[in-house]
MIMIVEX-401082 format. One record per atom (N, C-alpha, C): atom name; x, y, z. Coordinates in steps of 0.05 Angstrom, whole numbers, plus 32768, in hexadecimal, padded with zeros to 4 digits. Layout:
// residues N
<lumdo site="CA" east="X" north="Y" up="Z"/>
...
***
This chain:
// residues 142
<lumdo site="N" east="8831" north="8A29" up="87E6"/>
<lumdo site="CA" east="882B" north="8A17" up="87FC"/>
<lumdo site="C" east="8829" north="89FB" up="87F0"/>
<lumdo site="N" east="8830" north="89E7" up="8801"/>
<lumdo site="CA" east="882D" north="89CB" up="87F9"/>
<lumdo site="C" east="8814" north="89C0" up="8807"/>
<lumdo site="N" east="8806" north="89AF" up="87F8"/>
<lumdo site="CA" east="87EE" north="89A1" up="8802"/>
<lumdo site="C" east="87F0" north="8984" up="87FC"/>
<lumdo site="N" east="87EB" north="8973" up="8810"/>
<lumdo site="CA" east="87E8" north="8957" up="880C"/>
<lumdo site="C" east="87CC" north="8952" up="8800"/>
<lumdo site="N" east="87CB" north="8943" up="87EB"/>
<lumdo site="CA" east="87B1" north="893C" up="87DF"/>
<lumdo site="C" east="87A8" north="8922" up="87ED"/>
<lumdo site="N" east="8792" north="8923" up="87FB"/>
<lumdo site="CA" east="8788" north="890D" up="880A"/>
<lumdo site="C" east="877D" north="88F7" up="87F7"/>
<lumdo site="N" east="877C" north="88DF" up="8801"/>
<lumdo site="CA" east="8773" north="88C8" up="87F2"/>
<lumdo site="C" east="8758" north="88CD" up="87E5"/>
<lumdo site="N" east="8745" north="88D8" up="87F4"/>
<lumdo site="CA" east="872A" north="88DB" up="87E9"/>
<lumdo site="C" east="8729" north="88ED" up="87D1"/>
<lumdo site="N" east="873A" north="8901" up="87D0"/>
<lumdo site="CA" east="873B" north="8913" up="87B9"/>
<lumdo site="C" east="8746" north="8904" up="87A0"/>
<lumdo site="N" east="875A" north="88F3" up="87A4"/>
<lumdo site="CA" east="8764" north="88E3" up="878E"/>
<lumdo site="C" east="874F" north="88CF" up="8783"/>
<lumdo site="N" east="8740" north="88C3" up="8796"/>
<lumdo site="CA" east="872B" north="88B1" up="878E"/>
<lumdo site="C" east="8716" north="88BF" up="877E"/>
<lumdo site="N" east="870D" north="88D6" up="8788"/>
<lumdo site="CA" east="86F8" north="88E5" up="877A"/>
<lumdo site="C" east="8702" north="88EF" up="875E"/>
<lumdo site="N" east="871B" north="88F8" up="875D"/>
<lumdo site="CA" east="8725" north="8903" up="8744"/>
<lumdo site="C" east="872A" north="88ED" up="872F"/>
<lumdo site="N" east="872E" north="88D4" up="8738"/>
<lumdo site="CA" east="8735" north="88BE" up="8726"/>
<lumdo site="C" east="871D" north="88AF" up="871C"/>
<lumdo site="N" east="8708" north="88AD" up="872C"/>
<lumdo site="CA" east="86F2" north="889B" up="8725"/>
<lumdo site="C" east="86DB" north="88AB" up="8717"/>
<lumdo site="N" east="86D7" north="88A5" up="86FE"/>
<lumdo site="CA" east="86C3" north="88B4" up="86EF"/>
<lumdo site="C" east="86A7" north="88B4" up="86FB"/>
<lumdo site="N" east="869F" north="889F" up="8708"/>
<lumdo site="CA" east="8685" north="889C" up="8714"/>
<lumdo site="C" east="8682" north="88AA" up="872F"/>
<lumdo site="N" east="8697" north="88B6" up="8739"/>
<lumdo site="CA" east="8696" north="88C3" up="8753"/>
<lumdo site="C" east="8685" north="88DD" up="8751"/>
<lumdo site="N" east="8676" north="88E1" up="8766"/>
<lumdo site="CA" east="8665" north="88F9" up="8768"/>
<lumdo site="C" east="8677" north="8912" up="8767"/>
<lumdo site="N" east="868F" north="8910" up="8772"/>
<lumdo site="CA" east="86A0" north="8928" up="8773"/>
<lumdo site="C" east="86B6" north="8927" up="875E"/>
<lumdo site="N" east="86B3" north="8917" up="8749"/>
<lumdo site="CA" east="86C8" north="8914" up="8735"/>
<lumdo site="C" east="86D0" north="892F" up="8729"/>
<lumdo site="N" east="86BD" north="893C" up="871D"/>
<lumdo site="CA" east="86C3" north="8956" up="870F"/>
<lumdo site="C" east="86CE" north="896B" up="8722"/>
<lumdo site="N" east="86C2" north="896C" up="8739"/>
<lumdo site="CA" east="86CA" north="897F" up="874E"/>
<lumdo site="C" east="86E7" north="897A" up="8757"/>
<lumdo site="N" east="86EE" north="8961" up="875C"/>
<lumdo site="CA" east="8709" north="895B" up="8765"/>
<lumdo site="C" east="871D" north="8961" up="8750"/>
<lumdo site="N" east="8718" north="895A" up="8737"/>
<lumdo site="CA" east="872B" north="8960" up="8721"/>
<lumdo site="C" east="872F" north="897E" up="871E"/>
<lumdo site="N" east="8719" north="898D" up="871F"/>
<lumdo site="CA" east="871B" north="89AA" up="871D"/>
<lumdo site="C" east="872A" north="89B6" up="8734"/>
<lumdo site="N" east="8724" north="89AD" up="874C"/>
<lumdo site="CA" east="8732" north="89B8" up="8764"/>
<lumdo site="C" east="8750" north="89B3" up="8762"/>
<lumdo site="N" east="8758" north="899B" up="875A"/>
<lumdo site="CA" east="8775" north="8995" up="8757"/>
<lumdo site="C" east="8781" north="89A8" up="8742"/>
<lumdo site="N" east="8774" north="89AB" up="872B"/>
<lumdo site="CA" east="877F" north="89BC" up="8716"/>
<lumdo site="C" east="8780" north="89D9" up="871F"/>
<lumdo site="N" east="876B" north="89E3" up="872D"/>
<lumdo site="CA" east="876B" north="89FE" up="8736"/>
<lumdo site="C" east="8781" north="8A04" up="874B"/>
<lumdo site="N" east="8784" north="89F1" up="875D"/>
<lumdo site="CA" east="8799" north="89F5" up="8772"/>
<lumdo site="C" east="87B5" north="89F5" up="8765"/>
<lumdo site="N" east="87B9" north="89E3" up="8753"/>
<lumdo site="CA" east="87D3" north="89E2" up="8745"/>
<lumdo site="C" east="87D8" north="89FB" up="8735"/>
<lumdo site="N" east="87C4" north="8A04" up="8727"/>
<lumdo site="CA" east="87C6" north="8A1D" up="8717"/>
<lumdo site="C" east="87CA" north="8A35" up="8729"/>
<lumdo site="N" east="87C0" north="8A34" up="8742"/>
<lumdo site="CA" east="87C4" north="8A49" up="8755"/>
<lumdo site="C" east="87DF" north="8A48" up="8764"/>
<lumdo site="N" east="87F0" north="8A36" up="875C"/>
<lumdo site="CA" east="880B" north="8A35" up="8767"/>
<lumdo site="C" east="880E" north="8A22" up="877F"/>
<lumdo site="N" east="87F9" north="8A13" up="8786"/>
<lumdo site="CA" east="87FC" north="8A00" up="879C"/>
<lumdo site="C" east="880E" north="89E9" up="8793"/>
<lumdo site="N" east="881F" north="89DF" up="87A5"/>
<lumdo site="CA" east="882F" north="89C8" up="87A1"/>
<lumdo site="C" east="8820" north="89B0" up="87AC"/>
<lumdo site="N" east="8815" north="899F" up="879A"/>
<lumdo site="CA" east="8804" north="8988" up="87A3"/>
<lumdo site="C" east="8816" north="8970" up="87A5"/>
<lumdo site="N" east="8814" north="8962" up="87BC"/>
<lumdo site="CA" east="8825" north="894B" up="87C1"/>
<lumdo site="C" east="8813" north="8934" up="87CC"/>
<lumdo site="N" east="881E" north="891C" up="87CB"/>
<lumdo site="CA" east="8811" north="8905" up="87D7"/>
<lumdo site="C" east="8825" north="88F7" up="87E9"/>
<lumdo site="N" east="881B" north="88E4" up="87F8"/>
<lumdo site="CA" east="882D" north="88D4" up="8809"/>
<lumdo site="C" east="882B" north="88B7" up="8801"/>
<lumdo site="N" east="883D" north="88A7" up="880A"/>
<lumdo site="CA" east="883B" north="888A" up="8804"/>
<lumdo site="C" east="8822" north="887E" up="8811"/>
<lumdo site="N" east="881A" north="8889" up="8828"/>
<lumdo site="CA" east="8802" north="8880" up="8835"/>
<lumdo site="C" east="87EA" north="8886" up="8824"/>
<lumdo site="N" east="87E8" north="889D" up="8818"/>
<lumdo site="CA" east="87D2" north="88A4" up="8807"/>
<lumdo site="C" east="87D0" north="8891" up="87EF"/>
<lumdo site="N" east="87E7" north="888B" up="87E3"/>
<lumdo site="CA" east="87E7" north="8878" up="87CC"/>
<lumdo site="C" east="87DE" north="885C" up="87D5"/>
<lumdo site="N" east="87E6" north="8853" up="87EC"/>
<lumdo site="CA" east="87DD" north="8839" up="87F6"/>
<lumdo site="C" east="87BF" north="8839" up="87FB"/>
<lumdo site="N" east="87B6" north="884E" up="8808"/>
<lumdo site="CA" east="8799" north="8851" up="880D"/>
<lumdo site="C" east="8789" north="8851" up="87F3"/>
<lumdo site="N" east="8793" north="885F" up="87DF"/>
<lumdo site="CA" east="8785" north="8861" up="87C6"/>
<lumdo site="C" east="8781" north="8845" up="87BA"/>
<lumdo site="N" east="8796" north="8835" up="87B9"/>
<lumdo site="CA" east="8794" north="881A" up="87AF"/>
<lumdo site="C" east="8780" north="880A" up="87BF"/>
<lumdo site="N" east="8781" north="880C" up="87D9"/>
<lumdo site="CA" east="876F" north="87FD" up="87EB"/>
<lumdo site="C" east="8752" north="8805" up="87E5"/>
<lumdo site="N" east="874D" north="881E" up="87E2"/>
<lumdo site="CA" east="8731" north="8828" up="87DE"/>
<lumdo site="C" east="8726" north="881F" up="87C3"/>
<lumdo site="N" east="8735" north="8825" up="87AE"/>
<lumdo site="CA" east="872A" north="8820" up="8793"/>
<lumdo site="C" east="8729" north="8802" up="878C"/>
<lumdo site="N" east="8738" north="87F2" up="8799"/>
<lumdo site="CA" east="8737" north="87D5" up="8793"/>
<lumdo site="C" east="8722" north="87C6" up="87A5"/>
<lumdo site="N" east="8715" north="87D4" up="87B7"/>
<lumdo site="CA" east="8701" north="87C7" up="87C8"/>
<lumdo site="C" east="86E7" north="87D7" up="87C9"/>
<lumdo site="N" east="86E2" north="87E7" up="87B6"/>
<lumdo site="CA" east="86CA" north="87F9" up="87B6"/>
<lumdo site="C" east="86B1" north="87E8" up="87BB"/>
<lumdo site="N" east="86A4" north="87ED" up="87D1"/>
<lumdo site="CA" east="868B" north="87DF" up="87D8"/>
<lumdo site="C" east="8674" north="87EC" up="87C9"/>
<lumdo site="N" east="8663" north="87DB" up="87BD"/>
<lumdo site="CA" east="864C" north="87E5" up="87AF"/>
<lumdo site="C" east="8652" north="87EE" up="8792"/>
<lumdo site="N" east="866B" north="87EF" up="878B"/>
<lumdo site="CA" east="8673" north="87F7" up="8770"/>
<lumdo site="C" east="8688" north="87E4" up="8767"/>
<lumdo site="N" east="868D" north="87E4" up="874D"/>
<lumdo site="CA" east="86A1" north="87D2" up="8742"/>
<lumdo site="C" east="86BD" north="87DC" up="874A"/>
<lumdo site="N" east="86CC" north="87CC" up="8758"/>
<lumdo site="CA" east="86E7" north="87D5" up="8760"/>
<lumdo site="C" east="86FA" north="87D5" up="8747"/>
<lumdo site="N" east="870F" north="87E5" up="8749"/>
<lumdo site="CA" east="8723" north="87E5" up="8734"/>
<lumdo site="C" east="8734" north="87CB" up="8737"/>
<lumdo site="N" east="873F" north="87C2" up="8721"/>
<lumdo site="CA" east="8752" north="87AC" up="8722"/>
<lumdo site="C" east="876B" north="87B6" up="872E"/>
<lumdo site="N" east="877B" north="87A4" up="8739"/>
<lumdo site="CA" east="8795" north="87AD" up="8744"/>
<lumdo site="C" east="87A6" north="87BA" up="872F"/>
<lumdo site="N" east="87A9" north="87AF" up="8716"/>
<lumdo site="CA" east="87B9" north="87BD" up="8702"/>
<lumdo site="C" east="87AF" north="87D9" up="86FC"/>
<lumdo site="N" east="8794" north="87DD" up="86FB"/>
<lumdo site="CA" east="878A" north="87F8" up="86F6"/>
<lumdo site="C" east="8790" north="880B" up="870D"/>
<lumdo site="N" east="878D" north="8801" up="8725"/>
<lumdo site="CA" east="8794" north="8812" up="873D"/>
<lumdo site="C" east="87B1" north="8819" up="873D"/>
<lumdo site="N" east="87C2" north="8806" up="8736"/>
<lumdo site="CA" east="87DF" north="880C" up="8735"/>
<lumdo site="C" east="87E6" north="881F" up="871E"/>
<lumdo site="N" east="87D7" north="881D" up="8708"/>
<lumdo site="CA" east="87DB" north="8831" up="86F2"/>
<lumdo site="C" east="87D5" north="884D" up="86FC"/>
<lumdo site="N" east="87C0" north="884F" up="870C"/>
<lumdo site="CA" east="87B9" north="8869" up="8718"/>
<lumdo site="C" east="87D0" north="8873" up="872A"/>
<lumdo site="N" east="87DA" north="8862" up="873A"/>
<lumdo site="CA" east="87F1" north="8869" up="874C"/>
<lumdo site="C" east="8808" north="8873" up="873B"/>
<lumdo site="N" east="880E" north="8866" up="8725"/>
<lumdo site="CA" east="8824" north="886F" up="8713"/>
<lumdo site="C" east="881E" north="888B" up="8709"/>
<lumdo site="N" east="8805" north="8891" up="8702"/>
<lumdo site="CA" east="87FE" north="88AC" up="86F9"/>
<lumdo site="C" east="8801" north="88C0" up="870F"/>
<lumdo site="N" east="87F9" north="88B9" up="8727"/>
<lumdo site="CA" east="87FC" north="88CB" up="873E"/>
<lumdo site="C" east="8819" north="88D1" up="8744"/>
<lumdo site="N" east="882A" north="88BD" up="8741"/>
<lumdo site="CA" east="8847" north="88C1" up="8746"/>
<lumdo site="C" east="8853" north="88D4" up="8732"/>
<lumdo site="N" east="8848" north="88D6" up="871A"/>
<lumdo site="CA" east="8851" north="88E9" up="8706"/>
<lumdo site="C" east="8846" north="8905" up="870B"/>
<lumdo site="N" east="882D" north="8906" up="8716"/>
<lumdo site="CA" east="881F" north="891F" up="8719"/>
<lumdo site="C" east="8826" north="892E" up="8733"/>
<lumdo site="N" east="882D" north="891F" up="8748"/>
<lumdo site="CA" east="8832" north="892A" up="8762"/>
<lumdo site="C" east="884D" north="8921" up="876D"/>
<lumdo site="N" east="8859" north="8932" up="877D"/>
<lumdo site="CA" east="8870" north="8929" up="878D"/>
<lumdo site="C" east="8866" north="8916" up="87A2"/>
<lumdo site="N" east="8874" north="88FF" up="87A5"/>
<lumdo site="CA" east="886D" north="88EC" up="87BA"/>
<lumdo site="C" east="887F" north="88F0" up="87D1"/>
<lumdo site="N" east="8874" north="88F8" up="87E8"/>
<lumdo site="CA" east="8884" north="88FD" up="8800"/>
<lumdo site="C" east="888D" north="88E2" up="880D"/>
<lumdo site="N" east="88A5" north="88E2" up="8815"/>
<lumdo site="CA" east="88AF" north="88CB" up="8825"/>
<lumdo site="C" east="88A9" north="88D0" up="8842"/>
<lumdo site="N" east="88A7" north="88BA" up="8851"/>
<lumdo site="CA" east="88A4" north="88BD" up="886E"/>
<lumdo site="C" east="88BE" north="88C8" up="887A"/>
<lumdo site="N" east="88BD" north="88DF" up="8887"/>
<lumdo site="CA" east="88D5" north="88EA" up="8893"/>
<lumdo site="C" east="88E0" north="88D8" up="88A9"/>
<lumdo site="N" east="88FA" north="88DA" up="88AF"/>
<lumdo site="CA" east="8906" north="88C8" up="88C3"/>
<lumdo site="C" east="88F8" north="88CA" up="88DF"/>
<lumdo site="N" east="88EE" north="88E2" up="88E5"/>
<lumdo site="CA" east="88E2" north="88E5" up="8900"/>
<lumdo site="C" east="88C3" north="88E1" up="8900"/>
<lumdo site="N" east="88B9" north="88D4" up="88EB"/>
<lumdo site="CA" east="889B" north="88D2" up="88E8"/>
<lumdo site="C" east="888F" north="88C4" up="8900"/>
<lumdo site="N" east="889B" north="88AF" up="890A"/>
<lumdo site="CA" east="8890" north="88A1" up="8921"/>
<lumdo site="C" east="888D" north="88B3" up="8939"/>
<lumdo site="N" east="88A2" north="88C2" up="893F"/>
<lumdo site="CA" east="88A0" north="88D5" up="8956"/>
<lumdo site="C" east="888C" north="88EA" up="8951"/>
<lumdo site="N" east="888A" north="88F5" up="8939"/>
<lumdo site="CA" east="8876" north="8909" up="8933"/>
<lumdo site="C" east="885A" north="88FE" up="8936"/>
<lumdo site="N" east="8856" north="88E6" up="892C"/>
<lumdo site="CA" east="883C" north="88D9" up="892D"/>
<lumdo site="C" east="8834" north="88D4" up="894B"/>
<lumdo site="N" east="8846" north="88C9" up="895A"/>
<lumdo site="CA" east="8841" north="88C4" up="8977"/>
<lumdo site="C" east="883A" north="88DE" up="8985"/>
<lumdo site="N" east="8848" north="88F3" up="897F"/>
<lumdo site="CA" east="8842" north="890D" up="898B"/>
<lumdo site="C" east="8826" north="8917" up="8984"/>
<lumdo site="N" east="881F" north="8914" up="896A"/>
<lumdo site="CA" east="8804" north="891C" up="8962"/>
<lumdo site="C" east="87EE" north="890B" up="896F"/>
<lumdo site="N" east="87F3" north="88F1" up="8971"/>
<lumdo site="CA" east="87DF" north="88DF" up="897D"/>
<lumdo site="C" east="87DC" north="88E7" up="899B"/>
<lumdo site="N" east="87F2" north="88EC" up="89A8"/>
<lumdo site="CA" east="87F1" north="88F4" up="89C4"/>
<lumdo site="C" east="87E3" north="890F" up="89C8"/>
<lumdo site="N" east="87ED" north="8923" up="89B9"/>
<lumdo site="CA" east="87E3" north="893F" up="89BC"/>
<lumdo site="C" east="87C6" north="8941" up="89B6"/>
<lumdo site="N" east="87BC" north="8933" up="89A2"/>
<lumdo site="CA" east="87A0" north="8936" up="899A"/>
<lumdo site="C" east="878E" north="891F" up="89A3"/>
<lumdo site="N" east="8799" north="890C" up="89B2"/>
<lumdo site="CA" east="8788" north="88F6" up="89BC"/>
<lumdo site="C" east="877D" north="88E5" up="89A6"/>
<lumdo site="N" east="878D" north="88E1" up="8991"/>
<lumdo site="CA" east="8783" north="88D2" up="897A"/>
<lumdo site="C" east="8780" north="88B5" up="8980"/>
<lumdo site="N" east="876B" north="88A9" up="8975"/>
<lumdo site="CA" east="8767" north="888C" up="8978"/>
<lumdo site="C" east="8758" north="8881" up="8960"/>
<lumdo site="N" east="8758" north="8867" up="895E"/>
<lumdo site="CA" east="8749" north="885A" up="8948"/>
<lumdo site="C" east="8754" north="8861" up="892D"/>
<lumdo site="N" east="8742" north="8863" up="891A"/>
<lumdo site="CA" east="8749" north="8868" up="88FE"/>
<lumdo site="C" east="8757" north="8883" up="88FB"/>
<lumdo site="N" east="8752" north="8896" up="890D"/>
<lumdo site="CA" east="875F" north="88B0" up="890B"/>
<lumdo site="C" east="877D" north="88AE" up="890E"/>
<lumdo site="N" east="8787" north="8898" up="8917"/>
<lumdo site="CA" east="87A5" north="8894" up="8918"/>
<lumdo site="C" east="87B1" north="8895" up="88FC"/>
<lumdo site="N" east="87A2" north="888C" up="88E8"/>
<lumdo site="CA" east="87AC" north="888E" up="88CC"/>
<lumdo site="C" east="87AE" north="88AB" up="88C3"/>
<lumdo site="N" east="879A" north="88BB" up="88CA"/>
<lumdo site="CA" east="879A" north="88D7" up="88C3"/>
<lumdo site="C" east="87B2" north="88E5" up="88D1"/>
<lumdo site="N" east="87B6" north="88DE" up="88EA"/>
<lumdo site="CA" east="87CC" north="88EA" up="88F9"/>
<lumdo site="C" east="87E7" north="88E3" up="88EC"/>
<lumdo site="N" east="87E9" north="88CB" up="88E1"/>
<lumdo site="CA" east="8802" north="88C4" up="88D4"/>
<lumdo site="C" east="8806" north="88D4" up="88BB"/>
<lumdo site="N" east="87F1" north="88D8" up="88AC"/>
<lumdo site="CA" east="87F2" north="88E9" up="8894"/>
<lumdo site="C" east="87FB" north="8906" up="889B"/>
<lumdo site="N" east="87F0" north="8910" up="88B1"/>
<lumdo site="CA" east="87F8" north="892A" up="88BB"/>
<lumdo site="C" east="8816" north="892B" up="88C3"/>
<lumdo site="N" east="881F" north="8916" up="88D0"/>
<lumdo site="CA" east="883B" north="8914" up="88D8"/>
<lumdo site="C" east="884D" north="8914" up="88C0"/>
<lumdo site="N" east="8846" north="8906" up="88AB"/>
<lumdo site="CA" east="8857" north="8905" up="8893"/>
<lumdo site="C" east="8857" north="8921" up="8886"/>
<lumdo site="N" east="883F" north="892D" up="8884"/>
<lumdo site="CA" east="883D" north="8948" up="8878"/>
<lumdo site="C" east="884F" north="895C" up="8887"/>
<lumdo site="N" east="884B" north="895D" up="88A1"/>
<lumdo site="CA" east="885B" north="8970" up="88B1"/>
<lumdo site="C" east="8879" north="896B" up="88B0"/>
<lumdo site="N" east="8880" north="8952" up="88B0"/>
<lumdo site="CA" east="889D" north="894B" up="88AE"/>
<lumdo site="C" east="88A9" north="8952" up="8893"/>
<lumdo site="N" east="8899" north="8957" up="887F"/>
<lumdo site="CA" east="88A2" north="895F" up="8865"/>
<lumdo site="C" east="889D" north="897C" up="885F"/>
<lumdo site="N" east="8895" north="898B" up="8874"/>
<lumdo site="CA" east="8891" north="89A8" up="8871"/>
<lumdo site="C" east="8878" north="89AF" up="8862"/>
<lumdo site="N" east="8865" north="899D" up="8860"/>
<lumdo site="CA" east="884B" north="89A2" up="8852"/>
<lumdo site="C" east="8839" north="89B1" up="8865"/>
<lumdo site="N" east="882B" north="89C5" up="885B"/>
<lumdo site="CA" east="881B" north="89D6" up="886C"/>
<lumdo site="C" east="87FE" north="89CF" up="886D"/>
<lumdo site="N" east="87F4" north="89BF" up="8859"/>
<lumdo site="CA" east="87D7" north="89BA" up="8859"/>
<lumdo site="C" east="87D0" north="89A0" up="884C"/>
<lumdo site="N" east="87B6" north="899A" up="884D"/>
<lumdo site="CA" east="87AB" north="8982" up="8840"/>
<lumdo site="C" east="8791" north="8989" up="8831"/>
<lumdo site="N" east="878F" north="897F" up="8819"/>
<lumdo site="CA" east="8777" north="8981" up="8809"/>
<lumdo site="C" east="8767" north="8968" up="880E"/>
<lumdo site="N" east="874F" north="896B" up="8819"/>
<lumdo site="CA" east="873F" north="8953" up="8820"/>
<lumdo site="C" east="8721" north="8959" up="881F"/>
<lumdo site="N" east="8712" north="8944" up="881B"/>
<lumdo site="CA" east="86F5" north="8947" up="881D"/>
<lumdo site="C" east="86EC" north="893F" up="883A"/>
<lumdo site="N" east="86FD" north="8932" up="8848"/>
<lumdo site="CA" east="86F8" north="892A" up="8864"/>
<lumdo site="C" east="8704" north="893E" up="8877"/>
<lumdo site="N" east="86FA" north="8956" up="8876"/>
<lumdo site="CA" east="8706" north="896C" up="8887"/>
<lumdo site="C" east="8704" north="8966" up="88A5"/>
<lumdo site="N" east="86EF" north="8959" up="88AD"/>
<lumdo site="CA" east="86EB" north="8953" up="88CA"/>
<lumdo site="C" east="8701" north="8941" up="88D4"/>
<lumdo site="N" east="870C" north="892F" up="88C3"/>
<lumdo site="CA" east="8721" north="891D" up="88CB"/>
<lumdo site="C" east="873A" north="892C" up="88D4"/>
<lumdo site="N" east="873E" north="8943" up="88C9"/>
<lumdo site="CA" east="8757" north="8952" up="88CE"/>
<lumdo site="C" east="8754" north="896A" up="88E0"/>
<lumdo site="N" east="873C" north="896F" up="88E9"/>
<lumdo site="CA" east="8737" north="8986" up="88FB"/>
<lumdo site="C" east="8747" north="8985" up="8915"/>
<lumdo site="N" east="874C" north="896E" up="8920"/>
<lumdo site="CA" east="875C" north="896E" up="8939"/>
<lumdo site="C" east="8778" north="8978" up="8936"/>
<lumdo site="N" east="8782" north="8977" up="891D"/>
<lumdo site="CA" east="879E" north="897D" up="8918"/>
<lumdo site="C" east="87A2" north="899A" up="890F"/>
<lumdo site="N" east="87A4" north="89AC" up="8922"/>
<lumdo site="CA" east="87A6" north="89C8" up="891C"/>
<lumdo site="C" east="87C1" north="89CF" up="8910"/>
<lumdo site="N" east="87D3" north="89BC" up="890F"/>
<lumdo site="CA" east="87EE" north="89C1" up="8904"/>
<lumdo site="C" east="87ED" north="89C2" up="88E5"/>
<lumdo site="N" east="87D7" north="89B9" up="88D9"/>
<lumdo site="CA" east="87D5" north="89B7" up="88BC"/>
<lumdo site="C" east="87BD" north="89C6" up="88B3"/>
<lumdo site="N" east="87C0" north="89D6" up="889E"/>
<lumdo site="CA" east="87A9" north="89E4" up="8892"/>
<lumdo site="C" east="8797" north="89D1" up="8882"/>
<lumdo site="N" east="877E" north="89D1" up="8887"/>
<lumdo site="CA" east="876B" north="89C0" up="8878"/>
<lumdo site="C" east="875F" north="89CF" up="8861"/>
<lumdo site="N" east="8763" north="89C4" up="8849"/>
<lumdo site="CA" east="8757" north="89D0" up="8831"/>
<lumdo site="C" east="8741" north="89BD" up="8827"/>
<lumdo site="N" east="8728" north="89C6" up="8829"/>
<lumdo site="CA" east="8712" north="89B4" up="8822"/>
<lumdo site="C" east="8710" north="89B0" up="8804"/>
<lumdo site="N" east="8707" north="8998" up="87FC"/>
<lumdo site="CA" east="8702" north="8993" up="87E0"/>
<lumdo site="C" east="86EB" north="89A5" up="87D6"/>
<lumdo site="N" east="86D6" north="89A6" up="87E5"/>
<lumdo site="CA" east="86BF" north="89B6" up="87DE"/>
<lumdo site="C" east="86C1" north="89D0" up="87ED"/>
<lumdo site="N" east="86C0" north="89E6" up="87DF"/>
<lumdo site="CA" east="86C3" north="8A00" up="87EA"/>
<lumdo site="C" east="86A7" north="8A0B" up="87F1"/>
***
């Protein structure tokens, strides 16, 4: 099975000071060892840079450091492209599930995943993806 790795998991796995650092790293290694195909999207990479360079209450990463992380992710994970029908998929998800506000970003991630044949998402924000029964939610914390 293929799983999209959500932004929060990458943040936790990358930042040593994160409460979930060790857990996220272990979860990624265990899933990969178990035969899961872990992928990311261009949206996840953009979100990662946005999050780690603006960390409130903590020292943000420099842009070069954040981009070095993205380079590592591109080597570690397949980066999914937006499929040609992503806009129609996204609009359908927004309509079907009554998505609004910030949840529109999650719906777009789901649209990209589904358009690439991905079956699930690894995330710590499981509630964000509960409306989308088209995708299996794999929680970071079991």
